[in-house]
Backbone as ProteinMPNN parsed JSONL, in Angstrom:
{"seq_chain_A": "MSHTHTNVTDELAAYLRRVSLREPDVLRRLRERTTSVPEARMQITPEQGQFMQMLVQLLGARKTLEVGVFTGYSSLAVALALPPDGRVTACDVSKEWTSIGKEFWQEAGVADKIDLRIAPAVETLDSLIADGQKGTYDFAFIDADKSNYDAYYERALLLVRSGGLIAVDNVLWHSRVIDPSVNDSDTIAIRNLNEKIHGDMRVSLSLLPIGDGLTLARKVT", "coords_chain_A": {"N_chain_A": [[0.849, -1.198, 0.0], [0.51, 2.234, -0.813], [1.085, 5.635, 0.116], [1.156, 7.678, -1.599], [1.276, 8.776, -5.066], [2.192, 6.635, -7.779], [5.199, 7.218, -9.465], [5.209, 8.152, -12.756], [7.176, 7.027, -15.036], [8.854, 7.321, -18.254], [8.998, 4.767, -19.285], [7.043, 3.411, -17.811], [4.829, 4.858, -18.617], [4.721, 4.115, -21.297], [4.111, 1.411, -20.99], [1.615, 1.64, -19.768], [0.114, 2.746, -21.858], [0.27, 0.633, -23.636], [-1.175, -1.471, -22.442], [-3.608, -0.37, -21.859], [-4.611, 1.721, -23.512], [-6.95, 2.305, -26.06], [-6.95, 3.604, -28.735], [-8.599, 4.994, -31.401], [-7.707, 4.883, -34.884], [-8.092, 7.294, -36.287], [-8.058, 9.208, -34.27], [-5.462, 8.837, -33.314], [-3.967, 9.667, -35.544], [-4.714, 12.345, -35.731], [-3.644, 13.264, -33.323], [-0.91, 12.841, -33.832], [-0.607, 14.525, -36.016], [-0.892, 16.956, -34.736], [1.499, 17.276, -33.422], [3.153, 18.715, -35.054], [2.466, 21.31, -34.742], [3.451, 24.404, -33.332], [2.511, 24.921, -30.737], [2.065, 22.443, -29.607], [2.233, 21.303, -27.096], [-0.079, 21.894, -25.808], [-1.881, 19.945, -26.294], [-4.062, 17.407, -25.091], [-3.378, 14.313, -23.343], [-3.535, 11.012, -24.837], [-4.535, 9.128, -23.056], [-6.052, 10.69, -21.345], [-8.015, 11.571, -23.097], [-9.317, 9.132, -23.623], [-10.229, 8.578, -21.059], [-12.051, 10.667, -20.694], [-13.91, 9.905, -22.603], [-14.963, 7.627, -21.364], [-16.14, 8.841, -19.148], [-18.241, 10.404, -20.3], [-19.742, 8.358, -21.348], [-20.479, 6.925, -19.037], [-22.065, 8.867, -17.851], [-24.135, 8.85, -19.576], [-24.264, 10.81, -21.459], [-25.566, 13.258, -23.71], [-25.447, 15.822, -24.499], [-22.87, 18.014, -24.654], [-20.227, 20.234, -23.602], [-17.48, 22.189, -24.614], [-14.754, 24.127, -23.723], [-12.281, 25.581, -25.231], [-10.721, 24.3, -27.804], [-8.492, 23.795, -29.425], [-6.656, 21.768, -31.559], [-8.664, 19.985, -31.829], [-8.702, 17.369, -30.725], [-9.802, 16.486, -28.224], [-12.477, 17.171, -28.643], [-13.118, 15.457, -30.739], [-12.664, 12.962, -29.525], [-14.674, 12.926, -27.537], [-16.981, 13.251, -29.134], [-16.944, 10.865, -30.582], [-17.647, 9.119, -28.587], [-20.225, 9.729, -27.967], [-23.798, 9.127, -28.327], [-25.694, 8.636, -31.441], [-27.387, 10.9, -31.582], [-26.05, 12.729, -30.082], [-24.356, 15.778, -29.093], [-21.688, 18.154, -29.316], [-20.92, 21.257, -28.075], [-18.566, 23.395, -29.074], [-16.105, 25.625, -28.116], [-13.935, 28.11, -29.258], [-11.277, 30.393, -30.248], [-9.675, 30.301, -32.423], [-9.473, 29.946, -35.811], [-7.498, 28.8, -37.303], [-6.214, 26.702, -35.789], [-8.452, 25.069, -35.158], [-9.245, 24.334, -37.673], [-7.624, 22.244, -38.372], [-8.608, 20.152, -36.791], [-11.18, 19.926, -37.889], [-10.895, 18.568, -40.322], [-10.38, 15.939, -39.498], [-12.606, 15.411, -37.927], [-14.547, 15.318, -39.878], [-13.651, 13.138, -41.399], [-13.957, 11.113, -39.528], [-16.66, 10.948, -39.385], [-18.194, 12.454, -37.618], [-18.605, 15.134, -37.749], [-21.038, 16.44, -37.874], [-21.892, 16.28, -35.301], [-20.531, 18.142, -33.865], [-20.675, 21.352, -32.854], [-19.105, 24.023, -33.694], [-18.066, 27.014, -32.294], [-16.699, 29.955, -33.124], [-15.454, 32.36, -31.344], [-14.871, 34.605, -28.562], [-14.938, 32.67, -25.636], [-16.431, 33.322, -23.337], [-18.363, 35.016, -24.369], [-19.75, 33.229, -26.038], [-20.696, 31.353, -24.151], [-22.293, 32.995, -22.553], [-24.227, 33.635, -24.441], [-25.436, 31.164, -24.808], [-26.569, 30.793, -22.305], [-28.344, 32.967, -22.262], [-29.988, 32.083, -24.221], [-31.607, 30.284, -23.049], [-30.523, 27.824, -22.223], [-29.698, 26.913, -19.776], [-28.831, 24.412, -17.424], [-28.969, 22.25, -19.179], [-26.894, 20.8, -20.222], [-24.858, 17.877, -20.097], [-22.183, 17.389, -19.625], [-19.123, 19.145, -19.264], [-16.072, 20.42, -20.496], [-13.232, 22.141, -19.615], [-10.594, 23.832, -20.929], [-8.865, 26.101, -21.631], [-7.795, 29.524, -21.978], [-6.151, 30.403, -19.043], [-6.557, 32.569, -17.322], [-9.209, 33.17, -17.479], [-10.488, 31.07, -16.289], [-12.132, 30.955, -13.965], [-14.386, 32.391, -14.778], [-15.302, 30.741, -16.84], [-15.86, 28.419, -15.407], [-17.961, 29.236, -13.665], [-19.972, 29.834, -15.503], [-20.245, 27.377, -16.754], [-21.279, 25.929, -14.628], [-23.842, 26.963, -14.532], [-24.85, 26.059, -16.947], [-24.65, 23.283, -16.948], [-26.503, 20.406, -16.025], [-28.102, 19.338, -12.907], [-26.274, 16.837, -11.31], [-24.69, 16.617, -13.482], [-21.388, 16.897, -15.007], [-18.367, 18.708, -14.643], [-15.245, 19.068, -16.077], [-12.03, 20.166, -15.429], [-9.087, 21.178, -16.845], [-5.444, 21.064, -16.52], [-4.945, 21.727, -13.84], [-2.877, 21.301, -12.09], [-0.788, 22.496, -13.297], [1.858, 22.019, -14.239], [3.213, 21.719, -11.844], [3.589, 24.304, -10.954], [1.7, 25.48, -9.368], [2.298, 24.99, -6.74], [4.588, 26.332, -6.246], [5.862, 28.942, -4.573], [7.279, 31.041, -5.634], [6.343, 31.532, -8.114], [4.189, 33.611, -9.659], [2.612, 34.5, -11.775], [-0.163, 35.65, -13.797], [-1.712, 33.525, -14.864], [-1.01, 31.291, -13.3], [-1.806, 32.158, -10.757], [-4.543, 32.382, -11.224], [-5.287, 29.695, -11.605], [-4.547, 28.575, -9.124], [-6.333, 29.991, -7.466], [-8.82, 29.112, -8.448], [-8.66, 26.366, -7.889], [-8.686, 26.417, -5.061], [-11.164, 27.599, -4.705], [-13.006, 25.737, -5.823], [-12.55, 23.614, -4.112], [-13.797, 24.475, -1.79], [-16.405, 24.739, -2.628], [-19.659, 24.127, -2.204], [-21.573, 23.607, -4.026], [-20.824, 21.624, -5.651], [-19.564, 18.236, -5.846], [-16.275, 16.856, -5.664], [-13.211, 15.76, -7.283], [-9.784, 15.804, -7.596], [-7.635, 14.762, -9.972], [-4.452, 13.271, -10.636], [-3.917, 13.122, -13.471], [-2.498, 13.503, -16.659], [-1.847, 16.899, -16.793], [-3.093, 17.369, -14.459], [-6.42, 17.064, -13.493], [-9.453, 18.278, -12.613], [-12.496, 17.029, -11.459], [-15.719, 18.077, -11.192], [-18.756, 17.54, -9.892], [-21.997, 18.603, -10.345], [-24.171, 19.318, -7.772], [-26.334, 20.762, -6.967]], "CA_chain_A": [[0.0, 0.0, 0.0], [1.286, 3.461, -0.91], [0.376, 6.84, 0.541], [1.328, 8.679, -2.643], [1.054, 8.247, -6.405], [3.327, 6.052, -8.472], [5.867, 8.095, -10.415], [5.048, 7.603, -14.096], [8.341, 7.2, -15.896], [8.573, 7.112, -19.673], [8.803, 3.334, -19.491], [5.743, 3.043, -17.253], [3.822, 5.468, -19.486], [4.625, 3.262, -22.487], [3.392, 0.201, -20.57], [0.226, 2.039, -19.545], [-0.542, 2.859, -23.162], [0.206, -0.667, -24.292], [-2.175, -2.369, -21.856], [-4.852, 0.331, -21.542], [-5.113, 2.643, -24.521], [-7.618, 1.82, -27.269], [-7.092, 4.849, -29.477], [-8.932, 4.805, -32.812], [-6.671, 5.365, -35.798], [-8.309, 8.688, -36.636], [-7.571, 9.998, -33.141], [-3.996, 8.748, -33.303], [-3.407, 10.486, -36.613], [-4.89, 13.745, -35.341], [-2.647, 13.552, -32.283], [0.397, 12.929, -34.479], [-0.613, 15.752, -36.823], [-0.764, 18.099, -33.834], [2.888, 17.438, -32.984], [3.824, 19.672, -35.932], [2.034, 22.653, -34.351], [4.37, 24.899, -32.292], [1.876, 24.87, -29.407], [1.626, 21.05, -29.441], [2.175, 20.956, -25.666], [-1.443, 22.132, -25.333], [-2.667, 18.745, -26.589], [-4.256, 16.474, -23.983], [-2.816, 12.993, -23.587], [-4.56, 10.066, -25.296], [-5.171, 8.496, -21.895], [-7.085, 11.6, -20.861], [-9.106, 11.498, -24.05], [-10.046, 7.887, -23.385], [-10.895, 8.731, -19.777], [-13.214, 11.521, -20.925], [-14.906, 9.088, -23.3], [-15.641, 6.8, -20.371], [-16.984, 9.703, -18.328], [-19.488, 10.755, -20.988], [-20.524, 7.135, -21.469], [-21.063, 6.649, -17.727], [-23.108, 9.862, -17.628], [-25.171, 8.752, -20.589], [-24.318, 12.178, -21.976], [-26.0, 13.545, -25.077], [-25.172, 17.228, -24.787], [-21.635, 18.338, -23.958], [-19.675, 21.567, -23.826], [-16.025, 22.237, -24.548], [-14.177, 25.47, -23.754], [-10.89, 25.383, -25.64], [-10.743, 23.167, -28.729], [-7.161, 23.625, -29.999], [-6.762, 21.082, -32.85], [-9.878, 19.185, -31.888], [-8.578, 15.982, -30.27], [-10.786, 16.191, -27.176], [-13.803, 17.23, -29.27], [-13.296, 14.222, -31.498], [-12.777, 11.851, -28.585], [-16.006, 12.97, -26.92], [-17.995, 13.017, -30.17], [-16.944, 9.439, -30.902], [-18.257, 8.384, -27.478], [-21.625, 10.116, -27.825], [-24.757, 8.419, -29.183], [-25.913, 9.319, -32.721], [-28.027, 12.206, -31.417], [-25.24, 13.536, -29.177], [-23.791, 16.994, -29.653], [-20.647, 18.885, -28.599], [-20.78, 22.682, -28.366], [-17.124, 23.573, -28.939], [-15.787, 27.054, -28.112], [-12.533, 28.474, -29.45], [-11.099, 31.651, -30.973], [-8.722, 30.104, -33.514], [-9.874, 29.226, -37.018], [-6.336, 28.062, -37.804], [-6.051, 25.443, -35.062], [-9.635, 24.219, -35.263], [-9.355, 23.811, -39.045], [-6.957, 20.936, -38.369], [-9.566, 19.195, -36.258], [-12.336, 19.754, -38.776], [-10.581, 17.533, -41.31], [-10.485, 14.627, -38.861], [-14.006, 15.228, -37.536], [-15.255, 14.916, -41.087], [-13.224, 11.781, -41.738], [-14.509, 10.186, -38.537], [-18.113, 10.915, -39.519], [-18.856, 13.069, -36.468], [-18.605, 16.59, -37.904], [-22.385, 16.955, -37.598], [-22.105, 16.261, -33.851], [-19.711, 19.182, -33.236], [-21.091, 22.717, -33.175], [-17.942, 24.856, -33.39], [-18.359, 28.437, -32.163], [-15.468, 30.743, -33.131], [-15.701, 33.626, -30.655], [-14.456, 34.496, -27.163], [-15.811, 31.669, -25.023], [-17.378, 33.95, -22.417], [-19.486, 35.488, -25.186], [-20.535, 32.062, -26.461], [-21.389, 30.797, -22.987], [-23.369, 33.93, -22.184], [-25.306, 33.524, -25.428], [-26.15, 29.919, -24.515], [-27.381, 31.055, -21.109], [-29.432, 33.858, -22.67], [-30.862, 31.324, -25.123], [-32.429, 29.373, -22.26], [-29.928, 26.502, -22.155], [-29.259, 26.57, -18.42], [-29.195, 23.097, -16.905], [-29.274, 21.295, -20.245], [-25.69, 20.069, -20.62], [-24.485, 16.752, -19.229], [-20.733, 17.345, -19.386], [-18.368, 20.298, -19.769], [-14.616, 20.306, -20.387], [-12.615, 23.468, -19.659], [-9.158, 23.738, -21.219], [-8.612, 27.282, -22.452], [-6.937, 30.509, -21.314], [-6.289, 30.155, -17.602], [-7.012, 33.755, -16.608], [-10.676, 33.174, -17.494], [-11.005, 29.801, -15.78], [-13.241, 31.143, -13.032], [-15.552, 32.793, -15.563], [-15.792, 29.552, -17.542], [-16.413, 27.499, -14.407], [-19.252, 29.731, -13.196], [-20.959, 29.68, -16.576], [-20.485, 25.944, -16.928], [-22.18, 25.512, -13.55], [-25.199, 27.327, -14.917], [-25.277, 25.321, -18.135], [-24.685, 21.847, -16.677], [-27.641, 19.953, -15.214], [-27.796, 18.698, -11.635], [-25.726, 15.519, -11.577], [-23.751, 16.721, -14.595], [-19.983, 16.91, -14.63], [-17.433, 19.67, -15.223], [-13.844, 18.65, -16.002], [-11.156, 21.33, -15.595], [-7.751, 20.674, -17.15], [-4.225, 21.815, -16.165], [-5.081, 22.299, -12.503], [-1.587, 21.2, -11.393], [-0.006, 23.533, -13.987], [3.272, 21.613, -14.261], [3.671, 21.905, -10.458], [3.79, 25.712, -10.608], [0.715, 25.894, -8.355], [2.867, 24.849, -5.388], [5.847, 27.078, -6.187], [5.509, 30.295, -4.129], [8.003, 32.056, -6.4], [5.655, 31.71, -9.398], [2.988, 34.386, -9.387], [2.044, 35.091, -12.972], [-1.629, 35.71, -13.73], [-2.295, 32.212, -15.131], [-0.798, 30.439, -12.127], [-2.677, 32.663, -9.695], [-5.926, 32.04, -11.573], [-5.494, 28.27, -11.353], [-4.533, 28.395, -7.666], [-7.575, 30.526, -6.9], [-9.94, 28.237, -8.798], [-8.517, 25.131, -7.113], [-9.168, 26.68, -3.703], [-12.598, 27.881, -4.768], [-13.76, 24.496, -6.03], [-12.416, 22.818, -2.885], [-14.785, 24.927, -0.811], [-17.676, 25.004, -3.3], [-20.626, 23.104, -1.846], [-22.466, 23.341, -5.164], [-20.278, 20.482, -6.383], [-18.644, 17.279, -5.241], [-15.106, 16.974, -6.52], [-12.008, 14.946, -7.179], [-8.682, 16.294, -8.423], [-6.872, 13.586, -10.378], [-3.146, 13.571, -11.217], [-3.832, 12.605, -14.824], [-1.997, 14.581, -17.494], [-1.364, 18.038, -16.009], [-4.051, 17.562, -13.377], [-7.792, 17.187, -13.979], [-10.482, 18.344, -11.567], [-13.863, 16.646, -11.792], [-16.677, 18.718, -10.296], [-20.131, 17.092, -10.189], [-22.978, 19.563, -9.845], [-25.101, 18.645, -6.875], [-27.513, 21.63, -6.715]], "C_chain_A": [[0.881, 1.243, 0.0], [0.432, 4.638, -0.475], [0.548, 7.972, -0.466], [1.141, 8.008, -3.992], [2.34, 7.678, -6.991], [3.895, 7.051, -9.471], [5.806, 7.456, -11.8], [6.265, 7.963, -14.935], [7.938, 7.01, -17.352], [8.274, 5.645, -19.954], [7.442, 2.883, -18.975], [4.612, 3.642, -18.093], [3.624, 4.634, -20.751], [3.864, 1.983, -22.169], [1.906, 0.502, -20.402], [-0.523, 2.12, -20.873], [-0.705, 1.494, -23.821], [-0.934, -1.518, -23.753], [-3.525, -1.688, -21.612], [-5.445, 1.093, -22.72], [-5.729, 1.914, -25.716], [-7.952, 3.041, -28.131], [-7.43, 4.566, -30.938], [-7.878, 5.451, -33.707], [-6.852, 6.842, -36.127], [-7.874, 9.621, -35.516], [-6.049, 9.995, -33.091], [-3.389, 9.659, -34.354], [-3.603, 11.973, -36.343], [-3.865, 14.135, -34.286], [-1.259, 13.708, -32.899], [0.49, 14.169, -35.361], [-0.37, 16.971, -35.944], [0.671, 18.309, -33.374], [3.65, 18.43, -33.858], [3.443, 21.114, -35.619], [2.95, 23.155, -33.24], [3.809, 24.799, -30.88], [1.414, 23.459, -29.051], [1.507, 20.631, -27.983], [0.77, 21.134, -25.101], [-2.348, 20.923, -25.546], [-2.854, 17.882, -25.346], [-3.624, 15.131, -24.343], [-3.909, 12.052, -24.091], [-5.251, 9.353, -24.148], [-6.283, 9.384, -21.338], [-8.278, 11.608, -21.801], [-9.961, 10.267, -23.84], [-10.818, 7.946, -22.074], [-12.15, 9.59, -19.926], [-14.306, 10.779, -21.684], [-15.674, 8.217, -22.312], [-16.579, 7.635, -19.508], [-18.305, 10.023, -19.025], [-20.365, 9.524, -21.19], [-21.204, 6.785, -20.145], [-22.208, 7.615, -17.412], [-24.323, 9.637, -18.527], [-25.355, 10.085, -21.288], [-24.799, 12.214, -23.415], [-25.639, 14.971, -25.486], [-23.959, 17.66, -23.967], [-21.094, 19.677, -24.437], [-18.157, 21.49, -23.722], [-15.563, 23.678, -24.682], [-12.686, 25.315, -24.006], [-10.779, 24.131, -26.494], [-9.354, 22.788, -29.207], [-7.29, 22.915, -31.352], [-7.851, 20.012, -32.864], [-9.792, 17.753, -31.405], [-9.653, 15.644, -29.237], [-12.213, 16.248, -27.728], [-14.107, 15.94, -30.013], [-13.47, 13.031, -30.568], [-14.174, 11.797, -27.971], [-17.083, 12.656, -27.951], [-18.089, 11.546, -30.538], [-17.653, 8.618, -29.826], [-19.738, 8.69, -27.304], [-22.523, 9.248, -28.701], [-25.003, 9.218, -30.461], [-26.541, 10.705, -32.592], [-27.25, 13.121, -30.475], [-24.629, 14.734, -29.88], [-22.726, 17.578, -28.713], [-20.733, 20.349, -29.03], [-19.344, 23.048, -28.043], [-16.755, 25.042, -29.122], [-14.29, 27.28, -28.29], [-12.474, 29.791, -30.215], [-10.235, 31.481, -32.217], [-9.315, 29.303, -34.664], [-8.739, 28.347, -37.515], [-6.207, 26.708, -37.12], [-7.245, 24.527, -35.267], [-9.813, 23.657, -36.673], [-8.657, 22.467, -39.18], [-7.931, 19.872, -37.899], [-10.71, 18.909, -37.188], [-12.11, 18.641, -39.798], [-10.823, 16.141, -40.736], [-11.898, 14.365, -38.358], [-14.814, 14.719, -38.726], [-14.929, 13.476, -41.448], [-13.848, 10.75, -40.809], [-16.034, 10.097, -38.595], [-18.86, 11.545, -38.363], [-18.933, 14.593, -36.585], [-19.973, 17.188, -37.576], [-22.715, 16.94, -36.109], [-21.427, 17.443, -33.162], [-20.121, 20.551, -33.754], [-19.975, 23.654, -32.743], [-18.34, 26.321, -33.396], [-17.032, 29.2, -32.083], [-15.785, 32.14, -32.603], [-15.1, 33.494, -29.263], [-15.452, 33.624, -26.399], [-16.818, 32.277, -24.057], [-18.596, 34.445, -23.186], [-20.376, 34.325, -25.617], [-21.334, 31.494, -25.303], [-22.533, 31.699, -22.546], [-24.532, 33.849, -23.167], [-26.113, 32.241, -25.22], [-27.072, 30.095, -23.315], [-28.59, 31.912, -21.469], [-30.45, 33.139, -23.546], [-31.679, 30.263, -24.387], [-31.855, 27.977, -22.097], [-29.334, 26.157, -20.78], [-29.723, 25.159, -18.057], [-29.464, 22.046, -17.96], [-28.072, 20.462, -20.691], [-25.358, 18.979, -19.597], [-23.036, 16.826, -18.779], [-20.102, 18.591, -19.975], [-16.885, 20.067, -19.521], [-14.017, 21.684, -20.595], [-11.11, 23.312, -19.815], [-8.78, 24.886, -22.149], [-7.711, 28.24, -21.675], [-7.215, 30.507, -19.812], [-6.837, 31.362, -16.846], [-8.536, 33.838, -16.553], [-11.286, 31.895, -16.926], [-12.201, 29.982, -14.848], [-14.52, 31.526, -13.78], [-16.148, 31.592, -16.299], [-16.461, 28.59, -16.567], [-17.805, 27.951, -13.963], [-20.331, 29.575, -14.269], [-21.266, 28.211, -16.849], [-21.42, 25.42, -15.841], [-23.637, 25.86, -13.866], [-25.721, 26.431, -16.043], [-25.416, 23.823, -17.899], [-25.871, 21.523, -15.766], [-27.183, 19.463, -13.846], [-27.373, 17.256, -11.909], [-24.782, 15.498, -12.762], [-22.337, 16.969, -14.099], [-19.221, 17.991, -15.381], [-16.023, 19.141, -15.012], [-12.973, 19.858, -16.319], [-9.722, 20.831, -15.739], [-6.653, 21.604, -16.632], [-4.253, 22.385, -14.752], [-3.834, 22.109, -11.64], [-0.535, 22.09, -12.052], [1.495, 23.268, -13.905], [3.961, 21.898, -12.928], [3.882, 23.363, -10.073], [2.81, 26.179, -9.536], [1.281, 25.804, -6.941], [4.187, 25.589, -5.229], [5.542, 28.524, -5.808], [6.23, 31.395, -4.894], [7.34, 32.341, -7.748], [4.319, 32.4, -9.14], [2.49, 35.133, -10.624], [0.52, 34.945, -12.92], [-2.281, 34.35, -13.963], [-2.191, 31.307, -13.912], [-1.707, 30.872, -10.983], [-4.132, 32.285, -9.967], [-6.221, 30.578, -11.283], [-5.494, 27.985, -9.86], [-5.866, 28.825, -7.064], [-8.763, 29.621, -7.217], [-9.856, 26.914, -8.037], [-9.052, 25.309, -5.696], [-10.678, 26.9, -3.691], [-13.406, 26.599, -4.901], [-13.691, 23.614, -4.788], [-13.475, 23.191, -1.861], [-16.182, 25.126, -1.38], [-18.661, 23.868, -3.036], [-21.669, 22.859, -2.936], [-22.031, 22.096, -5.928], [-19.636, 19.492, -5.411], [-17.447, 17.196, -6.183], [-14.064, 15.904, -6.267], [-10.974, 15.539, -8.124], [-7.771, 15.111, -8.701], [-5.538, 13.981, -10.988], [-2.965, 12.91, -12.578], [-3.419, 13.758, -15.734], [-1.383, 15.668, -16.63], [-2.317, 18.367, -14.867], [-5.428, 17.851, -13.919], [-8.735, 17.182, -12.79], [-11.817, 17.933, -12.149], [-14.784, 17.248, -10.749], [-18.087, 18.319, -10.729], [-21.12, 18.04, -9.547], [-24.017, 18.849, -9.004], [-26.341, 19.491, -6.577], [-27.925, 22.287, -8.019]], "O_chain_A": [[1.877, 1.306, 0.721], [-0.784, 4.647, -0.667], [0.128, 9.1, -0.209], [0.877, 6.807, -4.06], [3.433, 8.178, -6.729], [3.149, 7.661, -10.237], [6.297, 6.344, -11.995], [6.364, 9.066, -15.472], [6.819, 6.591, -17.647], [7.404, 5.322, -20.763], [6.765, 2.077, -19.613], [3.565, 3.018, -18.265], [2.498, 4.466, -21.221], [3.062, 1.518, -22.979], [1.049, -0.27, -20.832], [-1.645, 1.629, -20.998], [-1.708, 1.236, -24.487], [-1.596, -2.217, -24.521], [-4.483, -2.346, -21.206], [-6.662, 1.104, -22.899], [-5.112, 1.027, -26.304], [-9.11, 3.445, -28.229], [-6.627, 3.958, -31.645], [-7.243, 6.436, -33.332], [-5.866, 7.572, -36.235], [-7.373, 10.713, -35.783], [-5.426, 11.029, -32.853], [-2.403, 10.347, -34.088], [-2.741, 12.779, -36.692], [-3.284, 15.219, -34.352], [-0.513, 14.613, -32.525], [1.547, 14.794, -35.445], [0.29, 17.919, -36.369], [1.027, 19.417, -32.972], [4.692, 18.937, -33.442], [4.032, 22.043, -36.172], [3.212, 22.417, -32.29], [4.565, 24.612, -29.926], [0.473, 23.295, -28.275], [0.762, 19.704, -27.664], [0.454, 20.594, -24.041], [-3.465, 20.888, -25.03], [-1.892, 17.648, -24.615], [-3.368, 14.852, -25.515], [-5.087, 12.268, -23.806], [-6.428, 9.008, -24.252], [-7.327, 8.891, -20.911], [-9.424, 11.648, -21.354], [-11.189, 10.343, -23.876], [-11.93, 7.428, -21.982], [-13.192, 9.277, -19.351], [-15.493, 10.995, -21.439], [-16.894, 8.084, -22.411], [-17.679, 7.196, -19.173], [-19.369, 9.925, -18.413], [-21.592, 9.629, -21.201], [-22.371, 6.393, -20.131], [-23.197, 7.233, -16.785], [-25.404, 10.167, -18.27], [-26.469, 10.449, -21.666], [-24.491, 11.338, -24.223], [-25.538, 15.282, -26.673], [-24.008, 17.673, -22.737], [-21.445, 20.177, -25.505], [-17.618, 20.809, -22.85], [-15.93, 24.372, -25.631], [-11.925, 24.962, -23.105], [-10.747, 23.02, -25.965], [-9.056, 21.606, -29.379], [-7.986, 23.429, -32.228], [-7.944, 19.227, -33.807], [-10.716, 16.977, -31.645], [-10.338, 14.629, -29.364], [-13.064, 15.457, -27.323], [-15.21, 15.401, -29.926], [-14.332, 12.183, -30.799], [-14.781, 10.728, -27.899], [-17.999, 11.882, -27.675], [-19.181, 11.031, -30.778], [-18.195, 7.55, -30.112], [-20.433, 7.986, -26.571], [-22.068, 8.694, -29.702], [-24.565, 10.364, -30.558], [-26.261, 11.589, -33.402], [-27.747, 14.185, -30.107], [-24.411, 14.72, -31.091], [-22.847, 17.506, -27.49], [-20.63, 20.651, -30.219], [-18.938, 23.018, -26.882], [-17.053, 25.637, -30.158], [-13.476, 26.711, -27.562], [-13.477, 30.252, -30.759], [-10.079, 32.428, -32.988], [-9.623, 28.121, -34.512], [-8.975, 27.279, -38.079], [-6.102, 25.68, -37.79], [-7.074, 23.335, -35.524], [-10.456, 22.622, -36.852], [-9.048, 21.642, -40.006], [-8.068, 18.821, -38.524], [-11.172, 17.771, -37.274], [-13.02, 17.869, -40.1], [-11.394, 15.275, -41.399], [-12.348, 13.219, -38.358], [-15.645, 13.82, -38.599], [-15.821, 12.689, -41.764], [-14.221, 9.658, -41.236], [-16.63, 9.256, -37.923], [-20.026, 11.225, -38.131], [-19.288, 15.268, -35.62], [-20.062, 18.304, -37.064], [-23.714, 17.528, -35.695], [-21.714, 17.722, -31.998], [-19.94, 20.87, -34.929], [-19.896, 24.04, -31.577], [-18.886, 26.818, -34.381], [-16.321, 29.1, -31.083], [-16.314, 32.988, -33.322], [-14.841, 32.376, -28.816], [-16.663, 33.818, -26.504], [-17.948, 31.798, -23.966], [-19.727, 34.314, -22.717], [-21.602, 34.42, -25.569], [-22.516, 31.186, -25.453], [-23.615, 31.22, -22.206], [-25.691, 33.981, -22.773], [-27.326, 32.227, -25.429], [-28.204, 29.611, -23.307], [-29.711, 31.633, -21.045], [-31.616, 33.527, -23.611], [-32.357, 29.446, -25.01], [-32.605, 27.031, -21.857], [-28.556, 25.211, -20.656], [-30.854, 24.768, -18.344], [-30.121, 21.045, -17.675], [-28.229, 19.515, -21.462], [-25.556, 19.15, -18.394], [-22.697, 16.381, -17.683], [-20.49, 19.046, -21.051], [-16.492, 19.577, -18.462], [-14.257, 22.326, -21.618], [-10.436, 22.74, -18.958], [-8.422, 24.67, -23.307], [-6.948, 27.811, -20.81], [-8.362, 30.599, -19.375], [-7.513, 31.196, -15.831], [-9.091, 34.502, -15.678], [-12.487, 31.669, -17.074], [-13.176, 29.237, -14.939], [-15.605, 31.043, -13.455], [-17.369, 31.449, -16.368], [-17.506, 28.015, -16.871], [-18.726, 27.138, -13.892], [-21.47, 29.221, -13.965], [-22.406, 27.848, -17.139], [-22.261, 24.561, -16.107], [-24.55, 25.121, -13.5], [-26.903, 26.091, -16.074], [-26.207, 23.161, -18.569], [-26.192, 22.282, -14.851], [-25.996, 19.199, -13.65], [-28.041, 16.54, -12.655], [-24.141, 14.482, -13.027], [-22.118, 17.219, -12.914], [-19.397, 18.174, -16.585], [-15.648, 18.803, -13.889], [-13.15, 20.502, -17.354], [-9.206, 20.143, -14.858], [-6.899, 22.776, -16.345], [-3.644, 23.424, -14.496], [-3.741, 22.698, -10.563], [0.489, 22.402, -11.444], [2.288, 24.144, -13.558], [5.135, 22.268, -12.887], [4.319, 23.635, -8.955], [3.067, 27.177, -8.863], [0.787, 26.477, -6.036], [4.835, 25.483, -4.188], [5.014, 29.269, -6.633], [5.839, 32.56, -4.815], [7.725, 33.28, -8.445], [3.434, 31.845, -8.489], [2.008, 36.262, -10.525], [-0.012, 34.203, -12.095], [-3.293, 34.041, -13.336], [-3.155, 30.64, -13.536], [-2.31, 30.032, -10.316], [-4.865, 31.914, -9.051], [-7.291, 30.252, -10.77], [-6.342, 27.237, -9.373], [-6.452, 28.109, -6.253], [-9.615, 29.387, -6.36], [-10.879, 26.396, -7.587], [-9.783, 24.458, -5.19], [-11.378, 26.446, -2.786], [-14.379, 26.396, -4.175], [-14.665, 22.941, -4.448], [-13.991, 22.33, -1.149], [-17.061, 25.632, -0.683], [-18.513, 22.774, -3.582], [-22.542, 22.005, -2.786], [-22.78, 21.574, -6.753], [-19.223, 19.855, -4.31], [-17.59, 17.442, -7.38], [-14.029, 15.248, -5.225], [-11.248, 15.752, -9.305], [-7.203, 14.525, -7.779], [-5.48, 14.924, -11.777], [-1.973, 12.219, -12.81], [-3.932, 14.869, -15.598], [-0.496, 15.393, -15.822], [-2.346, 19.493, -14.371], [-5.604, 18.775, -14.714], [-8.808, 16.203, -12.048], [-12.226, 18.424, -13.201], [-14.651, 16.967, -9.558], [-18.552, 18.712, -11.799], [-21.083, 18.255, -8.336], [-24.662, 17.902, -9.455], [-27.301, 18.988, -5.995], [-28.887, 23.055, -8.046]]}, "name": "protein", "num_of_chains": 1, "seq": "MSHTHTNVTDELAAYLRRVSLREPDVLRRLRERTTSVPEARMQITPEQGQFMQMLVQLLGARKTLEVGVFTGYSSLAVALALPPDGRVTACDVSKEWTSIGKEFWQEAGVADKIDLRIAPAVETLDSLIADGQKGTYDFAFIDADKSNYDAYYERALLLVRSGGLIAVDNVLWHSRVIDPSVNDSDTIAIRNLNEKIHGDMRVSLSLLPIGDGLTLARKVT"}
């Protein structure tokens, strides 16, 4: 029995993928295509994508929200896990990055499941709220600009139904959250949101050391 987490070395990560990962070829090729993008570090890991697929399947999700699309790997992973009538509302500001994902969404036959909104995400989320969509989403994934994390979280709480799930990425921020010498705006925003969610009785939560840290917040009210 251990009181801490196993250190995932490169060798152990390779083993984990070999015995656990079932990544469809179209997802693998999108992930490999993304390595040519200078900001490739923003890509989630395939294990996280597979984990999110299981989450939406366990929820029986049909309507999901994504804040931060990048090249579309997470959107594709979720769309593949949704039933035929499932939909992803995907928010991003970059036509360039999302255009990469569009090619693979089309190839995978799920482009009609992904409603891509190119605009500042706060504007998109506010428009969804104004359009009467409060409490209608089953799952939300937040992985965008960190300074707006709190704004995205609060709006996601309005849009997600009771019993729905919000997943927040990068909450360990490459360990910078525990370094008192690091006080840039992104790090402070993540620290503040971590503390806020910890004390937020509107949700039950679990912070998982997967990827760069993933908080799961289940809406209970």
